[in-house]
Backbone bond lengths (Angstrom), bond angles and torsions (degrees), N, CA, C in turn:
res aa  C-N    CA-C-N  psi(-1)  N-CA   C-N-CA  omega(-1)  CA-C   N-CA-C  phi
1 M - - - 1.434 - - 1.499 108.72 -
2 E 1.360 111.80 134.84 1.498 117.55 177.15 1.570 108.25 -61.55
3 R 1.377 117.67 146.91 1.407 120.64 176.64 1.578 111.46 -65.30
4 Y 1.288 116.80 147.63 1.485 119.21 -172.06 1.496 107.15 -144.23
5 T 1.393 112.28 161.84 1.480 122.88 171.19 1.469 109.34 -127.05
6 I 1.337 120.01 128.04 1.435 127.36 176.64 1.486 107.69 -68.76
7 I 1.357 118.36 123.59 1.461 122.27 -175.52 1.450 116.21 -104.10
8 T 1.307 119.12 16.68 1.480 122.65 175.33 1.484 108.74 -120.40
9 K 1.287 116.27 156.08 1.489 125.21 177.21 1.546 106.23 -68.75
10 H 1.329 116.22 -51.97 1.455 118.83 -176.39 1.529 108.20 -80.69
11 Q 1.332 113.00 120.00 1.550 119.13 -177.33 1.472 110.00 -124.57
12 V 1.320 114.87 159.05 1.405 120.93 -177.99 1.521 110.32 -60.99
13 Y 1.255 118.43 -49.63 1.486 124.95 179.80 1.507 113.10 -99.50
14 G 1.330 113.83 45.31 1.529 119.82 -179.87 1.518 110.47 -81.76
15 D 1.305 115.52 -169.48 1.509 122.73 -178.70 1.512 111.80 -85.73
16 Y 1.352 118.98 43.09 1.410 121.28 -176.63 1.523 106.09 -154.73
17 D 1.265 116.62 175.26 1.533 123.61 175.83 1.505 108.11 -72.80
18 S 1.321 120.49 104.76 1.488 123.34 -176.71 1.485 113.77 -67.06
19 E 1.326 117.00 -13.20 1.449 121.61 179.15 1.486 111.70 -96.55
20 D 1.350 118.18 -7.01 1.484 122.01 172.89 1.479 111.54 -54.96
21 E 1.343 121.63 123.07 1.398 125.32 -173.84 1.549 112.47 -62.65
22 R 1.259 118.80 -32.07 1.448 123.79 174.90 1.594 110.78 -63.13
23 E 1.314 111.30 -47.38 1.510 119.36 -178.52 1.472 109.49 -66.91
24 V 1.330 119.80 -38.50 1.479 121.70 175.11 1.535 112.39 -57.13
25 E 1.338 113.31 -46.15 1.453 121.75 -177.82 1.548 109.75 -64.66
26 L 1.349 115.58 -43.14 1.481 120.67 177.57 1.506 109.09 -60.53
27 R 1.319 117.43 -43.73 1.506 121.59 -177.05 1.522 109.35 -63.52
28 Y 1.359 116.32 -48.61 1.423 122.80 -179.67 1.573 109.23 -59.69
29 G 1.354 117.86 -48.65 1.436 117.66 179.60 1.531 114.91 -61.44
30 E 1.300 116.31 -38.19 1.439 121.35 -179.02 1.563 108.85 -67.84
31 Q 1.414 116.58 -41.61 1.471 118.26 176.99 1.517 113.66 -59.81
32 V 1.318 114.59 -45.86 1.481 122.98 -179.22 1.597 109.95 -58.35
33 S 1.330 113.05 -44.01 1.461 121.46 -176.54 1.552 107.31 -68.56
34 K 1.303 119.98 -46.67 1.419 124.52 -179.17 1.543 110.70 -64.89
35 L 1.319 120.62 -39.47 1.438 123.86 175.33 1.524 109.95 -58.06
36 E 1.288 116.96 -46.12 1.512 125.10 179.29 1.533 107.79 -56.53
37 T 1.345 116.03 -51.37 1.430 123.13 -179.93 1.538 111.06 -55.34
38 L 1.338 113.65 -38.84 1.484 118.44 -179.63 1.513 115.64 -80.15
39 G 1.345 115.28 -5.33 1.463 123.33 176.36 1.536 114.66 94.20
40 F 1.338 114.17 18.63 1.487 117.57 176.64 1.481 108.40 -107.75
41 K 1.338 116.02 156.96 1.500 121.01 177.27 1.519 106.48 -114.34
42 Y 1.328 114.35 132.33 1.473 121.89 174.54 1.531 107.28 -95.64
43 E 1.296 116.52 78.73 1.457 121.79 179.35 1.526 111.41 -154.52
44 W 1.284 114.49 149.28 1.440 123.99 -179.08 1.559 104.79 -67.51
45 G 1.335 115.57 139.68 1.496 118.71 -178.85 1.441 116.38 92.80
46 T 1.329 118.69 -18.45 1.480 119.69 174.65 1.542 105.40 -101.60
47 N 1.334 113.43 107.63 1.483 116.49 -169.34 1.516 111.03 -105.83
48 Y 1.345 113.89 154.13 1.439 125.87 176.83 1.516 111.05 -132.18
49 L 1.266 118.03 158.16 1.440 120.64 172.84 1.577 105.20 -82.54
50 C 1.279 114.31 121.27 1.476 123.42 -175.03 1.597 111.46 -118.69
51 H 1.231 113.62 137.20 1.494 118.91 177.02 1.470 107.33 -109.84
52 F 1.376 118.43 116.60 1.424 126.60 179.81 1.500 113.20 -95.33
53 F 1.312 118.56 142.64 1.492 118.17 -179.42 1.519 106.77 -151.41
54 D 1.380 112.18 158.67 1.482 124.51 177.60 1.484 112.39 53.61
55 S 1.296 117.06 36.03 1.481 121.15 177.01 1.572 107.16 -83.60
56 A 1.358 109.15 145.87 1.491 118.62 174.66 1.545 108.67 -87.06
57 F 1.325 117.47 -9.38 1.507 122.13 -174.30 1.497 110.65 -97.81
58 F 1.347 120.39 -34.78 1.487 122.75 -173.16 1.544 110.40 -152.37
59 D 1.315 113.44 163.38 1.489 118.23 176.93 1.499 110.21 -68.23
60 E 1.309 116.13 166.03 1.466 123.28 176.34 1.498 106.60 -50.34
61 D 1.337 117.76 139.24 1.541 120.07 -171.90 1.541 104.08 -156.58
62 T 1.385 112.72 156.27 1.389 122.21 167.33 1.493 109.50 -122.33
63 N 1.295 115.77 132.43 1.515 119.40 -173.36 1.542 109.74 -144.09
64 I 1.290 115.35 154.95 1.450 121.67 172.15 1.554 108.81 -95.89
65 T 1.369 113.21 118.76 1.419 118.15 -173.74 1.502 109.75 -157.03
66 S 1.344 117.03 166.58 1.438 121.09 171.76 1.533 110.30 -78.91
67 I 1.276 118.71 162.08 1.460 121.45 177.87 1.521 111.62 -65.32
68 P 1.367 120.24 -45.27 1.530 116.96 179.01 1.538 110.11 -63.01
69 E 1.260 119.35 -38.60 1.469 122.12 176.04 1.499 113.54 -63.91
70 A 1.305 116.66 -41.32 1.504 121.52 178.27 1.512 112.42 -63.42
71 I 1.394 113.61 -35.37 1.516 116.40 177.22 1.502 108.69 -66.51
72 E 1.352 119.19 -40.19 1.381 121.60 -177.88 1.611 112.05 -64.31
73 Y 1.330 119.59 -19.72 1.432 121.05 174.94 1.554 113.87 -74.03
74 L 1.310 116.26 -14.50 1.513 121.91 -172.73 1.533 109.16 -84.38
75 A 1.291 110.51 152.08 1.504 119.65 172.81 1.564 107.55 -81.45
76 I 1.278 118.35 108.01 1.483 120.62 -171.63 1.550 106.97 -131.25
77 K 1.312 111.16 130.90 1.459 118.89 171.34 1.539 107.68 -129.97
78 D 1.407 114.22 -50.93 1.413 118.42 -178.20 1.524 117.31 -83.16
79 G 1.333 116.44 -24.94 1.420 120.72 178.22 1.528 113.80 139.60
80 V 1.343 116.50 -176.09 1.546 120.58 -179.25 1.465 109.42 -129.04
81 D 1.232 118.52 148.67 1.499 124.31 175.42 1.536 108.79 -119.67
82 L 1.323 117.69 140.21 1.377 122.55 172.33 1.558 106.51 -81.85
83 V 1.299 116.68 131.72 1.549 120.13 -173.67 1.533 111.21 -137.39
84 Q 1.367 113.21 164.49 1.419 118.98 168.26 1.592 103.70 -119.42
85 F 1.202 114.36 127.54 1.480 123.91 179.35 1.519 111.77 -77.94
86 S 1.271 119.23 158.97 1.429 123.44 -177.10 1.546 112.46 -62.67
87 N 1.388 113.51 -22.85 1.524 115.05 177.80 1.547 111.17 -82.60
88 G 1.300 117.70 0.03 1.484 119.36 177.13 1.525 110.52 102.65
89 N 1.302 122.94 -19.28 1.452 124.35 -179.17 1.467 111.02 -71.25
90 Y 1.364 119.18 153.13 1.394 124.87 173.16 1.514 109.57 -102.58
91 G 1.328 118.40 158.22 1.478 124.03 176.90 1.471 112.19 178.74
92 F 1.320 116.36 -157.95 1.424 120.94 -176.37 1.553 111.93 -133.47
93 V 1.320 115.02 141.17 1.458 120.06 174.22 1.486 108.09 -116.25
94 A 1.329 117.17 127.64 1.417 125.83 -179.61 1.518 110.21 -104.70
95 Y 1.396 116.30 150.35 1.388 118.22 -174.42 1.633 105.26 -127.32
96 Y 1.274 114.37 137.70 1.480 122.84 177.82 1.517 106.43 -136.53
97 N 1.391 115.37 95.76 1.448 120.77 -177.39 1.463 111.71 56.27
98 G 1.328 118.96 36.89 1.437 123.66 174.91 1.485 111.74 95.00
99 Y 1.309 120.97 -17.15 1.420 123.95 179.60 1.520 108.11 -80.16
100 K 1.385 117.25 132.44 1.495 123.33 -174.95 1.519 108.81 -106.99
101 N 1.395 111.52 143.76 1.434 120.29 171.94 1.490 105.44 -154.27
102 G 1.304 121.62 164.96 1.450 119.38 -174.61 1.533 111.31 -179.76
103 F 1.385 110.21 -168.44 1.438 117.82 174.67 1.516 110.22 -151.93
104 E 1.310 112.99 153.98 1.490 119.99 173.03 1.501 107.89 -112.64
105 I 1.369 114.19 147.82 1.453 122.90 177.20 1.530 103.84 -91.17
106 I 1.352 115.75 116.65 1.459 120.64 -178.41 1.519 109.41 -86.30
107 S 1.396 117.00 -44.48 1.453 120.28 179.52 1.530 107.58 -158.21
């Protein structure tokens, strides 16, 4: 997986209970707001070219999909963080008992 930096204050493995419902809502709201600031829309039907990697469900792949649908493709148990990868692309990293998988938005 490409190196990345989490770009939101509310993070899955932050200094609080990541399963707390209020914290999950704050994390989600911050992610949607940050995406909008970056010029992306978090809505079904607005599609982007996404590159998926390290999935337990399928081989590395590039697909045209919406951000909410792309997140559903990930193996998630602990949550997802909005990130910027070292190549400059934005995307999400999901965690499943410490295992990481994710996708980057190419265009």
